[in-house]
C-alpha positions as CSV (number, residue, x, y, z in Angstrom):
1,M,-22.3,-5.5,20.6
2,E,-25.2,-3.5,19.9
3,I,-25.0,-2.5,15.4
4,D,-25.5,1.4,16.8
5,A,-22.4,1.1,18.8
6,V,-20.2,1.0,15.7
7,P,-20.3,3.7,13.6
8,N,-21.0,2.7,9.6
9,V,-17.7,2.5,7.8
10,S,-18.8,5.9,5.9
11,D,-18.8,7.6,9.4
12,E,-15.1,6.1,10.2
13,A,-13.5,6.9,7.2
14,K,-14.5,10.5,7.1
15,R,-13.5,10.9,10.8
16,L,-9.9,9.6,10.4
17,L,-9.4,11.7,7.1
18,A,-10.6,14.5,9.5
19,K,-8.1,13.4,12.0
20,L,-5.3,13.5,8.7
21,R,-6.5,16.4,8.2
22,L,-7.5,16.4,4.3
23,P,-8.7,19.5,2.7
24,V,-12.8,18.8,2.9
25,H,-13.4,21.9,0.5
26,M,-11.3,19.4,-2.9
27,K,-13.7,17.2,-4.8
28,G,-10.8,14.7,-4.0
29,Y,-11.9,14.8,-0.3
30,C,-15.6,13.4,-1.6
31,Y,-14.1,10.6,-4.0
32,L,-11.3,9.4,-1.4
33,C,-14.2,9.1,1.4
34,T,-15.7,7.3,-1.3
35,V,-12.7,5.4,-2.3
36,V,-11.8,4.1,1.4
37,E,-15.4,2.9,2.4
38,L,-15.3,0.3,-1.0
39,A,-11.9,-0.7,-0.2
40,V,-12.9,-1.1,3.6
41,C,-15.8,-3.6,2.2
42,R,-13.6,-5.1,0.3
43,M,-10.6,-5.7,1.6
44,T,-11.3,-9.3,2.0
45,S,-11.2,-10.2,-1.7
46,I,-7.3,-9.8,-2.4
47,G,-6.3,-8.6,-5.1
48,V,-8.7,-5.4,-4.9
49,K,-7.3,-2.7,-8.2
50,A,-7.1,1.2,-8.3
51,R,-8.6,1.2,-11.6
52,V,-12.1,-0.9,-9.9
53,L,-12.3,1.6,-7.3
54,Y,-11.7,4.4,-9.3
55,S,-14.4,2.5,-11.3
56,E,-16.7,2.5,-9.3
57,A,-16.8,5.9,-7.5
58,A,-16.9,7.4,-10.9
59,R,-20.0,5.9,-11.1
60,I,-21.2,6.7,-8.2
61,H,-20.0,10.5,-8.4
62,G,-20.9,10.7,-11.9
63,T,-17.6,11.7,-13.7
64,T,-14.7,9.4,-15.1
65,E,-12.1,7.3,-13.4
66,A,-9.0,9.9,-14.5
67,C,-10.8,13.0,-12.7
68,V,-11.4,10.5,-9.5
69,E,-7.4,9.5,-9.6
70,R,-6.3,13.6,-10.4
71,D,-8.4,14.8,-7.8
72,I,-7.4,12.6,-5.0
73,R,-3.7,12.9,-5.9
74,Y,-4.1,16.3,-5.4
75,C,-5.8,16.2,-1.9
76,I,-3.5,13.5,-0.8
77,E,-0.2,15.9,-2.0
78,E,-2.1,19.2,-0.4
79,A,-3.0,17.3,2.9
80,W,0.8,15.8,2.7
81,R,2.1,19.1,2.3
82,T,0.3,20.8,4.9
83,A,-1.0,18.0,7.4
84,D,1.4,17.5,11.0
85,S,4.1,15.3,8.7
86,E,5.5,13.2,11.3
87,T,1.7,11.7,11.9
88,L,1.4,11.1,8.1
89,H,4.2,9.5,8.5
90,N,4.1,7.5,11.1
91,L,0.5,6.7,10.1
92,F,1.6,4.7,6.6
93,G,4.9,3.5,7.5
94,I,7.0,6.2,4.8
95,R,10.0,7.3,5.5
96,G,11.8,10.3,4.4
97,P,9.7,13.3,4.8
98,D,9.7,14.2,0.8
99,R,8.4,10.7,-0.1
100,R,4.3,11.3,-0.2
101,P,2.4,8.0,-0.3
102,T,0.9,6.9,-3.9
103,N,-3.0,7.3,-4.0
104,M,-3.3,3.5,-3.3
105,E,-1.1,3.3,0.1
106,F,-3.1,6.0,1.2
107,I,-6.1,3.9,0.5
108,Y,-4.9,0.9,2.0
109,G,-3.2,2.6,5.1
110,A,-6.7,4.4,5.5
111,A,-8.8,1.6,5.1
112,N,-6.5,-0.9,7.0
113,M,-6.6,1.7,9.9
114,I,-10.5,1.4,9.4
115,I,-10.7,-2.5,9.6
116,L,-8.3,-2.6,12.5
117,K,-10.5,-0.1,14.7
118,R,-13.9,-2.1,14.0
119,T,-12.0,-5.1,14.8
120,A,-10.7,-3.9,18.1
121,K,-14.7,-3.0,19.1
122,Q,-15.5,-6.4,17.8
123,C,-13.8,-8.0,20.8
C-alpha cells in the first residue's frame, strides 16, 4: 500500500470530528483535534493520561492545561446537545440520552475509531 493512500492522522481526526458535527468555530475543536491526534499516536502505550495529553496540547497551542480541558468539555457538550444523538450514542456505546461521554471517553473513542479504520485499510 502506498503511503499516500493512508491519510495522515490529523486529517482523519478532523474528518471524524466533522462527521460528529463538532462546532468548528469553538477553540475546543482545535484542541480536540490535537488531543485526538496525540492519543492515536500514543495509544500503543498503555495508560495514556489525560493530563499528559492536555499538557502537550497546551504547549502546542500556547495555553494552559485547564483551558484545554475546559474548552474541549464545552465543545463536546455543544456537539452532544446539537448533533444526532443516536449516532453519538452508537459510536461511543453510551446508554441513556442524558449522559454525554467524559472528555477522555470521547477522546479515546475517537482515537480508537481512527486506529481501527487505519488498521482495516492496511489489511
